[in-house]
N, C-alpha and C positions, 0 to 999 in steps of 0.2 A: 391603615391609611391615616394620614395626618389631617386633622380638621383645621379650619382657617385660624382659629384662636391659637392652637399650638404652633402653627407655622409663623404667625406674627410674633409670638413670644420668642421663638427660636431665632428669627431674623433680628429682633431688637437686641437679644442677648449677644448675637454675633457682632452687631454693630458696636455695642458697648465694649465687648472684648477687643475688637479691632481698634477702637478709639484709644483704649488704655494702652495697647501695644504701640500705637503711633506716638503716644507721649514718651515712651521709652526709646523707640527706634527712629522717630521722625517720619515725615510723609503724611499723607492725608487724603481725604476724599471719601464720600459716603460709600461708594462702590468698593473702594479699596478696604475700608473698614470692614464691610460686610464679608468680603471674600477672605481676608486674613483672619477675621474672627471665626468664621464657620470652619475653615480649614484648621485653624488653631485649636478649635474645640476638639476636633478628632485627634489631632496630634497630642495636645495636652492631656486629654483623657487617657489615651493609650500610654504615654510616657509615665504619667503619674501612677497609673495602675501597674505598669511593668516594674517601676521602681519602688512601689509600695508607699508612695508619698500621700499623706492625707493632711489637708489643711485644718487647723484647729478653729474652724469657723462654723457656728451652728446654723447659719442661714444658708440653705441649699442654693439659692439663686446667686448670692454673692460668691459662694464657693465655686460654683460652675463658671461664673464670669471670670474669676481670677485664674482658674485653671485654663480656661480658653485663652485668656490674654497671654499667659505664660507660653502656651502652645503657639500663639500667633507671633510672639517675639522670636521664638525658635524658627518658625516658618520664614519670617521676614529675614532673619539673619542668614539662614541657609540660601534663600533666594538671592540675597545680595552677594554672597560668596560665589555663587554659580554664575552670576551675571557679569 
């Protein structure tokens, strides 16, 4: 079970990743940042692991946010193609 601190960190990282993705793709809003960042985290982690991609960044937090943002960009692009 996730404690409140872990949940807050997870949400803040999702918002940061969604915000970075919005800089690339456009759009905005706190809820949209959160949703795209959290879904992007799952997609980015899966794709980077599947493809064997590893970012050369020593900071785990920054690495995770960038992978999540990349996943969020992919999620937003696919959503726009389907819409």
